[in-house]
N, C-alpha and C positions, 0 to 999 in steps of 0.2 A: 548788430545781427537783423538781416533785414527780414519782413516778415517771409518771406520766400524760402529764406536759408531755415528760420524757423521751422516750418511746416516741413520740409524736406528732411531736417534731422529728425522731429516727430515720427514722419513715415518710416524712419531708416530706423530707428527706435521699437517701432510698432513690431516691424518686420523680425527682427531680433527677439522681440519678446516671444511672438510665435513662435520663432523657432524654439527656442528655451521652453515654452509650454509644451510645443510636441515632444520632445527627448523626455521630459517630465512625465507628462503622461506613459508613453512607453519604459521609462523605466518603473513605474508605479505598478504597472502592469505585468513585468517581472517580477517586483515585489510579491504583489500576491499570487503570483504561479508557485513564488519558492516558501512561502507562508504557506498555501496549500497542499504542498508537497510536502512540506516540512509536520503537519499535524497528521498527514495520512501517514505518514512512516513514524509517528509516536505511533498511532493508534495499533498501527500493524505490529508495531515493536512491543508494546502493550499486550497484546494479546499472543504472540510468540512465547514473550515469558511466562505468561498464564500457562499454556498449554506444555511449557517444558517445565515448570513448578509441577504441575498436575502429574505429567508422565515423571518425573524424579520419585514423587510419595507414592505413586502407585509402583514403581520400583521396576518398570521400564528403562528407563536410565540412569546411569550414575549423577547422581548432584556432583560432585568433582571426577577428574582424570583419575585422581589416586585410589578410587575407591574399589576400581577397577572394573569387572561386566557385570552386568545388571543381572540380577534374580531371578528366575521365571518361576510361576510357580507350578506343582510338584506334577507331571502329569505333560506336563505342556513341552514341545518340541520349537525351537527355534525359529525365526520367520524364512529362514532360509530353505529351512527340511520339508514347510508346508508348503504345497504345490495343490491351491484352488483355483479352478476356473475363478470363479469371481472375487478374486482378491483385489485387481485393478479397480471392480466397481466398490468392492469395500473398502477400498483406499481414498476413491474419490469422494464416496458420503460421508468417509469419515473428514477428509475434506473440508465438504461443502458444513458439517455440521459445527466445524471449529472458526467459524466463519469466515470462510474463502471462497472465492468465483471458482465454479469448475468450470466454465462456460467459454464457449472459444470466443467469446465478445471481451471478456474483463477475466480470464482464467488469470489466476495466483492474487488477484487484488481481492482487498479487505472489501468486505460487504456490509457497508453500514446505513444502510436503508431497509433492512429487510429480507424477504426470502426473494430470491433472483426465478422469473418467469424461464430464462433461459436454463439458469442451472437444474430447476426443476423438471422440465422436459426435458432433460439430456438424462437426470435420473432416472425418469419413467420411463425410458426407451428401453 
């Protein structure tokens, strides 16, 4: 092999390595996004399990479908029979205190970094 052929071959290998490196970088970004999404879903799932367990203990929901209807304390009407003006607000406040965003920016996402100013301003309206 002549020096010119070796140099040409090295340039071709360098170009191929650049392409492979670019593809590897793209794959690493995708894996990073998937890992972050997976972690967020794990946290949200854990939070929802805690809420479900708490509501099951409080008697709001049955623990299993075999147990039938949940029991309400005496003197309480089922939620369908109550028509309160602030019921929607109360539901949003409950969701916020359970750790979820209620603002239009991140609605439904799990709050991971404390209070959200958008949510708080929405609650204070």
